[in-house]
Residue, then its C-alpha position, 0 to 999 in steps of 0.5 A: m589927244q588923237l595918239i589917245l583916241a588912235l590907241l583907244l580904237i584899236p581895240f575897236s578896229a580888229v574886233v570890228n576886222s574879225y567879225v568881218l572876216q569871220c562873215l565873209w569866210d564863213w560865207f565863200l571860204v568854208p563852202g567854196l573851198h571846203m575850209m574849215p570855219i575859224s573863230i572870231g579869236t582867228g579872225v582877230g589875228i588875222s585880222m591884225v596880220v593882214q592891218y600890219l602888212f598892208k595898212h596905216l592903224v594911224n595916220l597922224k599928222d600935225e595939219s589935222t583936227t581932232a575933229e577930222f580925224i574922228a571923222s576918219a576914224f569912223v570911216h575906218t572903223v565903221i563905214f567901211p567893215t559895213v560896206f564890206l559885210v553888206l556887199g559880201k550879204i549880197f553876192q552870199l544871197w546872189l550867188m549861192 
């Protein structure tokens, strides 16, 4: 059950993370370093590469329950990107 949920969350997580990456990129790197803006598709690619290199996408433990897995997946898929997006917007409004 956990494997199915994990496989269903991967595309959603990639899109959410790429949207956050695109926003942060546009807010800080485009004006600060005069870089080109990126699209959602490019954001998905960069996000997937970063997740592949630095993060474990799925941590399946035999002793974790489905409820614990869903809670952990929600935190990593929704809460963390939202916190980064809100903090990035606050810094962008404060610094720029």
